[in-house]
C-alpha positions as CSV (number, residue, x, y, z in Angstrom):
1,M,-31.0,8.9,24.7
2,D,-29.1,6.9,21.9
3,P,-29.2,3.0,23.2
4,I,-25.1,2.8,22.5
5,I,-24.6,6.2,24.8
6,E,-27.1,4.6,27.6
7,F,-25.9,1.4,27.7
8,M,-22.0,3.1,28.1
9,K,-23.7,4.8,30.8
10,K,-26.1,2.9,32.8
11,W,-25.4,-0.8,31.4
12,V,-28.9,-1.3,30.1
13,R,-29.0,-3.4,27.1
14,P,-31.4,-2.8,24.6
15,E,-34.6,-4.5,24.2
16,N,-34.7,-4.2,20.8
17,R,-32.7,-7.5,18.8
18,R,-31.3,-4.9,16.0
19,Q,-30.2,-2.1,18.5
20,A,-28.3,-4.9,20.2
21,R,-26.5,-5.8,17.6
22,K,-25.5,-2.6,16.8
23,L,-24.5,-2.1,20.3
24,Q,-22.4,-5.1,20.0
25,S,-20.6,-4.3,17.1
26,R,-20.0,-0.9,18.0
27,C,-19.0,-1.4,21.3
28,A,-15.5,-2.1,22.4
29,R,-15.0,-5.0,24.2
30,F,-13.0,-3.8,27.0
31,G,-15.5,-0.8,27.3
32,V,-14.7,3.3,26.9
33,P,-11.5,4.5,26.3
34,E,-10.3,6.4,29.0
35,T,-7.9,8.6,26.6
36,I,-7.7,9.0,23.1
37,L,-4.8,10.1,21.4
38,T,-5.1,12.2,18.3
39,D,-3.0,14.3,15.8
40,N,-4.4,17.9,15.4
41,G,-6.5,17.1,12.7
42,T,-10.0,18.8,12.3
43,Q,-12.2,15.6,12.5
44,F,-11.2,15.4,15.6
45,N,-11.1,18.9,16.7
46,N,-14.6,19.6,17.0
47,N,-17.3,21.0,19.3
48,H,-19.7,17.9,18.4
49,L,-16.8,15.5,19.0
50,I,-15.5,16.5,22.2
51,E,-18.9,17.3,24.0
52,F,-19.6,13.2,23.2
53,T,-16.2,12.0,24.3
54,K,-16.7,14.6,27.6
55,D,-20.1,13.2,28.4
56,M,-18.8,9.1,28.0
57,G,-15.9,10.3,30.5
58,T,-13.2,9.8,27.7
59,K,-10.4,12.8,27.3
60,I,-9.0,13.8,24.1
61,V,-5.7,14.3,23.8
62,F,-3.8,16.5,21.2
63,A,-0.6,15.2,20.2
64,S,2.1,17.8,20.3
65,V,4.0,19.3,17.1
66,E,6.9,19.2,18.3
67,H,6.8,15.4,18.7
68,P,5.7,14.0,15.6
69,Q,6.9,10.2,16.3
70,T,3.8,10.0,18.0
71,N,1.8,10.3,14.5
72,G,4.7,7.9,13.6
73,Q,3.4,5.5,15.8
74,V,-0.2,5.5,15.5
75,E,0.8,5.3,11.1
76,A,2.4,2.3,12.1
77,V,-0.5,0.6,14.0
78,N,-2.9,1.6,11.1
79,K,-0.9,0.3,8.6
80,I,-0.6,-3.1,10.1
81,I,-4.1,-2.9,11.1
82,K,-5.0,-2.1,7.4
83,K,-2.9,-4.9,6.1
84,L,-4.4,-7.6,8.1
85,M,-7.5,-6.4,7.5
86,K,-7.0,-6.9,3.8
87,K,-5.6,-10.3,4.0
88,K,-9.0,-11.1,6.1
89,L,-11.8,-9.4,3.8
90,D,-10.5,-10.5,0.3
91,D,-13.7,-10.0,-1.6
92,A,-16.4,-9.4,1.6
93,K,-15.6,-5.6,1.7
94,G,-18.5,-4.9,3.8
95,M,-17.7,-7.2,6.3
96,W,-15.0,-5.3,8.0
97,A,-17.0,-4.5,11.1
98,Q,-17.1,-8.0,12.0
99,K,-13.4,-9.1,11.4
100,L,-12.1,-5.8,13.2
101,P,-12.0,-7.6,16.6
102,E,-10.5,-10.6,15.2
103,V,-7.9,-8.8,13.8
104,L,-7.1,-6.7,17.2
105,W,-6.8,-9.5,18.7
106,A,-4.5,-11.2,16.3
107,I,-2.4,-7.8,17.0
108,R,-2.7,-8.2,20.5
109,T,-1.5,-11.9,21.1
110,T,1.5,-11.9,18.4
111,A,5.2,-11.0,20.3
112,I,6.2,-7.6,18.9
113,E,9.9,-8.0,18.1
114,T,11.2,-5.0,20.1
115,T,9.8,-6.0,23.4
116,G,9.7,-9.6,22.9
117,E,6.5,-9.6,24.7
118,T,2.7,-9.4,23.4
119,P,0.7,-6.4,23.9
120,F,-1.9,-8.4,25.6
121,S,0.7,-9.7,28.6
122,M,2.1,-6.3,28.3
123,A,-0.9,-4.8,29.4
124,F,-2.6,-7.9,31.4
125,G,0.3,-9.5,32.9
126,T,0.1,-13.2,31.4
127,E,-0.6,-14.6,28.3
128,A,-4.1,-14.7,26.8
129,V,-5.6,-18.4,25.9
130,L,-6.3,-18.5,22.3
131,P,-9.2,-19.6,20.9
132,I,-8.2,-22.6,19.3
133,E,-6.5,-23.8,22.9
134,T,-10.5,-24.0,24.3
135,S,-11.0,-26.4,20.9
136,I,-7.8,-28.2,20.7
137,P,-7.4,-27.9,24.4
138,S,-3.7,-27.2,25.2
139,G,-1.4,-27.4,28.6
140,K,-2.5,-24.7,30.4
141,V,-6.2,-25.4,29.3
142,K,-6.0,-29.1,30.7
143,N,-4.2,-28.1,33.7
144,F,-6.5,-25.5,34.8
145,D,-7.4,-24.9,38.5
146,A,-9.6,-22.0,39.5
147,T,-7.8,-21.3,42.6
148,T,-3.9,-21.9,41.3
149,N,-4.9,-20.0,38.5
150,E,-6.3,-17.3,40.6
151,E,-3.0,-17.2,42.8
152,G,-0.9,-17.0,39.7
153,L,-2.7,-13.9,38.1
154,C,-2.2,-11.8,41.0
155,L,1.4,-13.4,41.0
156,N,1.5,-12.0,37.6
157,I,-0.2,-9.1,38.3
158,D,2.6,-7.9,41.2
159,L,5.6,-9.0,38.5
160,I,4.4,-6.4,35.9
161,V,6.9,-3.7,36.7
162,E,9.8,-6.5,36.2
163,K,8.1,-7.8,33.0
164,R,7.6,-4.0,31.5
165,E,11.3,-3.3,32.7
166,R,12.8,-6.6,30.8
167,A,10.7,-5.5,27.9
168,D,12.4,-2.4,27.9
169,L,16.0,-3.5,28.1
170,H,14.9,-6.0,25.3
171,N,13.8,-2.7,23.2
172,Q,17.2,-0.8,24.1
173,V,19.1,-3.9,23.0
174,Y,17.1,-4.4,19.8
175,K,17.8,-0.3,18.9
176,Q,21.5,-0.6,19.3
177,R,21.5,-4.1,16.9
178,V,19.7,-2.1,15.1
179,A,22.0,0.8,14.7
180,R,25.0,-1.6,14.7
181,H,23.6,-2.8,11.6
182,Y,22.9,0.5,9.8
183,N,26.0,2.0,11.3
184,S,28.3,-1.0,9.4
185,K,26.8,0.4,6.0
186,V,28.5,3.9,6.7
187,R,31.9,4.4,5.2
188,T,34.0,7.4,6.8
189,R,35.1,9.6,4.1
190,M,37.5,12.4,4.5
191,L,36.5,15.8,3.0
192,G,39.9,18.5,2.7
193,L,39.6,22.0,1.8
194,G,37.9,22.7,-0.8
195,D,35.6,19.8,-1.3
């Protein structure tokens, strides 16, 4: 059995160092995805991939042809990832697999204008401790206490629904502001018969 599949199914780490490094570079930090949303491309709609994901416990969901916005969202995120990867790599093009976690971390911990929140905080209910905060201690690292931290995390999880509702409201206000700006440039024009 492939060491990656064995690790994902049984959590058995390979003895071979080379295989362990390969596993580390290929496995996602948070485990196997529950669902993969993809377009109807033939590279994703084949028996080999469907069987592989079924063995991993992952469900493949294909975007509806009637809902093209989904593909647009995926393309927008891919564009951001590609742009950041180009900035990170410069001349070392072969190091993309090592730099990808850094790029994804940057995306997850940067506030999005439409919601005013970071994707990390929207998923976990709290802000992430950045790696720089461990080497140059910030207030949140200096004042860390395990018991109060656990209580705070539990409270944040309880309040995550309200946080998401607030982000949704922020998103709606942002969309109205963009629409108002766009509509301010539109000039009304009266059309008569024969125009």
